[in-house]
C-alpha positions in Angstrom: 0.0 0.0 0.0 1.3 3.5 -0.9 2.2 6.1 1.6 -0.4 8.7 0.6 -0.7 12.1 2.3 -4.0 13.9 2.0 -4.0 17.7 1.8 -6.7 20.4 1.9 -5.5 23.3 -0.1 -6.6 27.0 -0.2 -8.2 27.3 -3.6 -7.3 31.0 -3.8 -3.6 30.1 -3.9 -1.6 29.1 -7.0 -0.3 25.5 -7.2 3.0 24.9 -9.0 4.1 21.3 -9.8 7.5 20.3 -11.1 9.4 17.0 -11.2 12.6 15.4 -12.3 15.0 18.2 -11.2 17.8 15.6 -11.6 20.5 17.3 -9.6 20.5 20.6 -11.5 20.2 23.2 -8.8 20.7 26.2 -11.0 18.0 25.2 -13.4 15.6 24.6 -10.5 16.3 28.1 -9.1 15.8 29.5 -12.6 12.4 27.8 -12.8 11.3 29.2 -9.4 12.4 32.6 -10.6 10.5 32.3 -13.9 7.2 31.4 -12.2 7.8 34.1 -9.5 7.4 31.6 -6.8 6.5 33.1 -3.4 5.3 31.8 0.0 1.8 32.6 -1.2 2.1 29.6 -3.6 2.0 25.9 -3.1 4.9 24.0 -4.6 4.9 20.3 -5.3 8.1 18.5 -6.4 7.2 15.2 -7.8 10.3 13.1 -7.2 13.8 12.7 -8.7 15.8 15.4 -7.0 18.8 13.2 -7.7 21.0 11.6 -10.4 21.9 12.6 -13.9 23.0 16.2 -13.0 26.0 17.5 -11.2 24.7 18.3 -7.7 22.4 15.8 -6.1 23.4 16.5 -2.5 23.0 20.3 -3.1 19.6 19.9 -4.5 18.5 17.7 -1.6 19.8 20.2 0.9 18.2 23.1 -0.9 14.8 21.5 -1.0 15.0 20.3 2.6 15.7 23.9 3.7 12.9 25.2 1.5 10.5 22.7 3.1 11.7 23.8 6.6 11.0 27.5 6.0 7.9 27.1 3.9 5.1 24.7 4.9 3.5 25.0 1.5 6.4 23.0 -0.2 5.7 19.3 -0.7 7.9 16.5 -2.0 7.3 13.0 -3.2 10.0 10.4 -3.6 11.1 9.3 -7.0 13.1 6.2 -8.1 16.3 8.2 -8.4 15.9 9.5 -4.8 16.2 5.9 -3.5 18.9 4.6 -5.8 20.8 3.5 -2.7 18.3 0.6 -2.4 20.3 -1.2 -5.1 23.3 -1.1 -2.8 21.4 -2.2 0.3 19.8 -5.0 -1.6 23.2 -6.2 -2.9 22.2 -5.9 -6.5 25.5 -6.1 -8.4 24.3 -4.0 -11.4 24.7 -0.9 -9.3 28.5 -1.2 -9.6 28.8 -0.7 -13.4 26.1 2.0 -13.1 28.3 4.0 -10.6 31.3 3.5 -12.8 29.6 4.9 -15.9 27.5 7.5 -14.2 29.8 10.0 -12.4 26.8 12.3 -11.7 25.1 10.1 -9.0 24.4 10.8 -5.4 26.1 7.5 -4.7 29.3 8.8 -6.1 28.9 12.2 -4.6 28.6 10.6 -1.1 31.8 8.7 -1.4 33.7 11.4 -3.3 33.3 13.7 -0.3 35.4 11.3 1.6 38.0 11.0 -1.2 36.9 7.6 -2.2 35.7 5.9 -5.4 33.7 2.7 -5.9 37.0 0.8 -6.3 37.9 1.5 -2.7 35.2 -0.8 -1.4 35.6 -4.6 -1.4 31.9 -5.3 -1.9 28.4 -3.9 -1.6 28.2 -4.9 2.0 31.1 -2.7 2.8 29.6 0.1 0.7 26.3 -0.2 2.5 28.0 0.1 5.8 29.7 3.3 4.6 26.4 4.9 3.5 24.7 3.9 6.7 27.4 5.3 8.9 28.0 8.6 7.1 24.6 9.4 5.4 22.1 7.4 7.5 20.0 10.4 8.5 19.8 11.7 4.9 18.9 8.3 3.5 16.2 7.8 6.2 14.8 11.2 5.3 14.6 10.4 1.6 12.9 7.0 2.4 10.4 8.8 4.6 9.0 10.9 1.8 5.5 9.9 0.7 4.7 8.1 -2.6 1.8 10.4 -3.3 -0.2 13.4 -2.3 -4.0 13.6 -2.8 -5.9 16.8 -3.0 -9.5 17.6 -3.8 -8.5 18.2 -7.5 -5.6 15.8 -8.2 -3.2 13.0 -7.2 0.5 13.5 -7.5 2.7 10.4 -7.8 6.1 10.1 -9.4 5.6 7.4 -12.1 2.2 5.7 -12.1 -0.8 4.2 -10.4 -2.0 0.6 -11.0 -5.2 0.2 -12.8 -7.1 -1.2 -9.8 -10.2 -0.3 -7.9 -8.4 1.1 -4.9 -5.4 3.0 -6.3 -3.9 3.4 -2.9 -3.1 -0.3 -3.1 -0.6 0.4 -5.8 2.7 -1.2 -5.1 5.6 1.0 -4.1 7.8 -0.1 -6.9 5.0 0.4 -9.5 4.5 3.9 -8.3 8.3 4.7 -8.7 9.5 2.8 -11.7 6.7 2.2 -14.2 7.2 3.5 -17.7 4.8 5.2 -20.0 1.8 5.7 -17.6 0.4 8.1 -20.2 -0.4 5.1 -22.4 -2.2 3.4 -19.5 -5.4 3.8 -17.6 -6.3 4.2 -13.9 -9.4 4.1 -11.8 -8.8 7.1 -9.6 -11.6 9.7 -9.8 -9.4 12.7 -10.4 -6.4 13.8 -12.5 -3.1 12.1 -11.8 0.0 14.1 -12.2 3.2 12.2 -12.9 6.8 12.7 -13.9 9.4 10.0 -14.5 8.8 9.2 -18.2 9.9 12.0 -20.5 6.9 13.3 -22.4 8.7 13.5 -25.7 8.7 9.7 -25.7 5.0 9.9 -26.4 5.5 12.1 -29.4 6.8 9.7 -32.1 4.1 10.9 -34.5 3.4 14.4 -33.1 5.3 17.7 -33.2 8.4 17.2 -31.2 8.2 18.9 -27.8 9.1 18.4 -24.1 6.0 20.4 -23.0 3.6 18.7 -20.5 0.9 16.5 -21.8 -2.4 17.4 -20.2 -5.0 14.7 -21.1 -8.1 15.5 -19.2 -10.0 12.7 -20.9 -7.7 10.0 -19.5 -7.2 12.1 -16.3 -3.4 11.9 -16.7 -1.0 14.8 -16.8 2.6 14.0 -17.6 5.2 16.7 -16.9 8.7 15.1 -17.2 10.5 17.4 -19.7 13.6 15.2 -20.1 15.8 17.5 -18.1 19.4 16.1 -18.0 18.3 13.2 -20.1 17.4 14.6 -23.5 19.8 16.9 -25.3 17.1 19.6 -25.8 15.2 18.7 -22.6 13.7 21.2 -20.1 12.4 21.5 -16.6 8.7 22.0 -16.6 6.3 23.8 -14.2 2.7 22.9 -14.3 0.5 25.6 -12.9 -3.0 25.1 -11.5 -4.9 28.3 -10.8 -8.6 29.2 -10.8 -9.4 25.7 -11.9 -7.2 25.9 -15.0 -3.9 24.2 -16.0 -1.1 26.1 -17.7 2.7 25.5 -17.9 6.0 27.1 -18.5 9.6 25.8 -18.7 13.3 26.5 -18.5 16.2 24.8 -20.3 20.0 24.9 -20.6 20.1 25.9 -24.3 22.1 29.2 -24.5 22.6 29.9 -28.2 19.9 31.9 -29.9 19.2 33.2 -33.4 16.7 35.6 -35.0 14.8 34.3 -38.0 15.8 36.5 -41.0 12.7 35.8 -43.1 9.4 34.0 -43.0 9.4 30.3 -43.8 6.2 28.2 -44.1 6.7 24.5 -44.0 4.5 22.7 -46.6 5.6 19.2 -46.0 3.7 18.6 -42.8 6.4 16.4 -41.5 6.3 15.8 -37.8 7.5 13.4 -35.1 10.4 12.4 -32.9 12.8 9.5 -32.7 12.8 8.6 -29.0 14.3 6.0 -26.7 14.4 3.0 -27.3 13.2 3.1 -30.9 16.4 3.9 -32.8 16.7 1.1 -35.4 15.4 2.0 -38.8 15.0 0.8 -42.4 15.9 3.2 -45.2 13.1 3.9 -47.7 14.0 7.0 -49.7 17.0 9.3 -49.7 16.9 13.1 -50.2 19.7 15.6 -50.2 19.3 16.6 -46.5 16.9 14.0 -45.0 16.1 10.3 -45.4 12.7 8.7 -45.2 13.0 5.8 -42.8 10.7 3.2 -41.3 11.1 3.0 -37.6 11.3 -0.7 -37.0 9.9 -0.9 -33.5 7.0 1.5 -34.2 6.3 0.6 -37.8 6.0 4.3 -38.7 7.7 6.5 -41.3 10.0 9.3 -40.2 12.2 11.8 -42.0 15.6 11.7 -40.3 18.4 14.2 -40.9 21.2 12.4 -42.8 23.9 13.3 -40.3 22.1 11.4 -37.6 22.1 8.1 -39.4 24.6 5.5 -38.5 25.4 2.0 -39.7 26.1 -0.5 -36.9 27.0 -3.7 -38.6 24.0 -4.7 -40.6 21.8 -2.4 -38.7 21.0 1.3 -39.5 20.1 3.4 -36.5 19.3 7.0 -35.6 22.2 8.0 -33.3 20.1 9.6 -30.6 16.7 11.1 -29.7 15.9 13.5 -32.6 13.1 15.7 -33.8 11.7 14.7 -37.2 9.5 17.8 -37.2 9.7 20.6 -39.7 8.7 24.0 -38.4 7.2 27.2 -39.8 8.9 30.4 -38.5 8.3 34.1 -38.8 10.7 36.9 -39.6 12.2 38.4 -36.4 11.2 35.4 -34.3 13.8 34.4 -31.8 14.6 30.7 -31.4 17.1 28.7 -29.5 19.6 26.7 -31.5 19.8 22.9 -30.8 22.1 22.0 -33.7 23.5 24.3 -36.4 26.2 21.9 -37.6 24.2 20.0 -40.2 24.0 20.7 -43.9 21.1 22.8 -45.2 19.0 22.9 -42.1 19.2 24.1 -38.5 17.5 22.3 -35.6 15.8 24.9 -33.4 13.5 25.2 -30.4 10.8 27.8 -30.4 9.9 29.9 -27.4 6.7 27.8 -27.1 8.7 24.6 -26.9 8.3 23.0 -30.3 11.5 21.6 -31.7 12.2 21.1 -35.4 14.1 21.8 -38.5 14.2 25.1 -40.5 16.2 25.8 -43.6 19.4 27.8 -43.3 18.7 31.3 -44.6 
């Protein structure tokens, strides 16, 4: 059974929900500044303070302090916040993870003491180290609830099981389940989740990391792929006066001004997303290649520079927009990739990501 905390909120106050900060303290502060967060607001952070980014411990400390001085800040646990469970459960796969993932709270903890994973004989010894030196912090992270329930919505990191009593959802299911937006649930209100980057749902839609607000399914997905996707973002879902809106911040720094109008007439849209990278080539053009995505059985126009042959397989090298955008003269956009022939990959101020011809 889940640890669910029920809250009665003041409906005159604004509610801000974010998730998946992933150890990027500066981006989180940037988001709070952009939404003009004050003590008059409610702030929910829906898990994954840690991992992927450079400062897990700093983010945890910052949020703990924020919760101490502001009783309107609420935090659920995410799977990345309890990554130490793999160590305590003696799961050997955590060792190669720590070796290939320098940005991990597990590595930060041992690095403080001048150690690396190779300084420990086994996971039992590593477990003892964490317990002796970071026991209070670990207990605090484990003490976080799985979910909050208000009159208007439920907030849980990854998913609810599709069962009559959603509070009977298993802890692991609520933390680790993929693609909840493609599922169903039996709760009688909207469920707000992070965990699974929303762009993964947009294989055939305009590429974007903006929240997906599906009021028919009563599922709102807000993970913007921060620290995971090359053009990802940190989203803020805002609930005010009974209406949902959103904004975001990202780490893209290069901008350009569109010199002239361009209207796309191809209607090409979509995204290549994890784990659907293997393709079959159907038709080649000068700048793009029409491909069949083997896992999804859909057609996508992939920029030629992103195609790679791996033995007998042809793959798209990474997540990639296959969307073509229309833009207006004087419009300012962020540059995602300007190193390709003929076209530049850009991100609009409204969050759409796609290709425009070099002008």
